[in-house]
C-alpha angles and dihedrals in degrees: 000000000000130000128237129197117204114196131204099019108174109251094234090054092049090050091049091052091046091051092048090049092050092046091050094044092246134130118251090249092048092051092046091052090048091051093047091050092049090047092053091049091050092047093051090048091050093050110036114196112258112257093015111143121230088249092056092045092051092045092051090050090053091045091053089058093044088243098127114124141134093279094054092044090051092050092048091047090053091050091049092048091050090049091053092048090050094052112107095017112145114262114247118246106241097189 
């Protein structure tokens, strides 16, 4: 793993992270990594990549949480297959 140096962190923010780390039984570095990861996930969710399918967006969300496995892939494949089958179906008349 690589290292990262972040300069000029406001002291109140550093204290807040230290307190959260202590409360959660984590090291300062561990808590900072956790917060950075969550921030990256939130940023990606807020700004989906243009042209990204729902399947790809969901898969990347699962991957960000290390929740990708055969079961999730199977579920997402089934959802995508159903979506493709549903495409072009006549729209119901609601009146």
